C-alpha positions in Angstrom: 0.0 0.0 0.0 1.4 3.4 -1.0 1.5 6.0 1.7 0.3 9.5 0.7 1.4 12.6 2.5 -1.2 14.9 3.9 -0.8 18.6 4.1 -1.5 19.7 7.7 -3.5 23.0 7.7 -2.9 23.7 11.4 0.0 24.7 13.6 -1.2 22.3 16.3 -1.8 18.6 16.0 -3.0 16.0 18.5 -3.8 12.3 18.5 -7.2 11.1 19.3 -5.8 9.6 22.5 -4.5 13.0 23.6 -7.8 14.7 22.7 -9.8 12.2 24.8 -7.7 13.1 27.9 -8.4 16.8 27.9 -10.2 18.4 25.0 -10.7 21.7 26.9 -7.0 22.0 27.6 -6.1 21.3 24.0 -8.5 24.0 22.7 -7.1 26.4 25.3 -3.4 25.7 24.4 -4.2 26.3 20.7 -5.3 29.9 21.5 -8.1 30.0 19.0 -6.2 28.4 16.2 -7.3 25.2 14.5 -6.1 21.8 15.8 -5.5 18.9 13.5 -6.8 15.6 15.0 -4.8 12.6 14.0 -5.7 8.9 14.0 -2.8 6.6 13.3 -0.8 9.7 12.0 -3.5 10.6 9.5 -5.6 13.7 9.7 -9.2 12.7 10.5 -10.6 16.1 11.5 -9.8 19.7 12.3 -11.1 21.2 15.5 -11.8 25.0 15.8 -13.4 27.1 18.5 -17.1 27.7 18.1 -16.5 31.4 17.3 -14.1 30.6 14.5 -16.5 28.0 13.0 -19.4 30.5 13.2 -17.2 33.2 11.5 -16.3 30.7 8.7 -20.0 29.9 8.1 -20.8 33.6 8.0 -18.0 34.2 5.5 -19.2 31.3 3.3 -22.7 32.8 3.4 -21.3 36.2 2.3 -19.5 34.5 -0.6 -22.7 32.8 -1.7 -24.6 36.1 -1.5 -21.9 37.8 -3.5 -22.2 35.2 -6.3 -26.0 35.8 -6.4 -25.4 39.6 -6.7 -22.9 39.1 -9.5 -25.3 36.7 -11.3 -28.1 39.2 -11.1 -26.1 42.4 -11.8 -27.3 42.8 -15.4 -31.0 42.0 -14.7 -33.6 44.7 -15.3 -35.1 45.9 -12.0 -38.8 46.2 -11.3 -40.0 49.6 -10.1 -41.5 49.7 -6.7 -43.1 52.5 -4.8 -41.5 52.4 -1.3 -44.3 54.5 0.3 -46.9 51.9 -0.7 -45.2 49.1 1.3 
């Protein structure tokens, strides 16, 4: 079986065993940065603080909305009387 190298997208990496011992301490030690979770020296997940995850989702939402705006940029608008709403 050929081993493939994985690119680690985090400055911190822990084994599943280490994570089980004290997940709170590991998150604290990472100071808000992502943590790569390894199983048999292979990355199985990344762990990020809740605030970071929420910010990532918000950013992805913004990117989706920007794509919609770009797609509709050349559409003809429909006149609407604001005072009638």
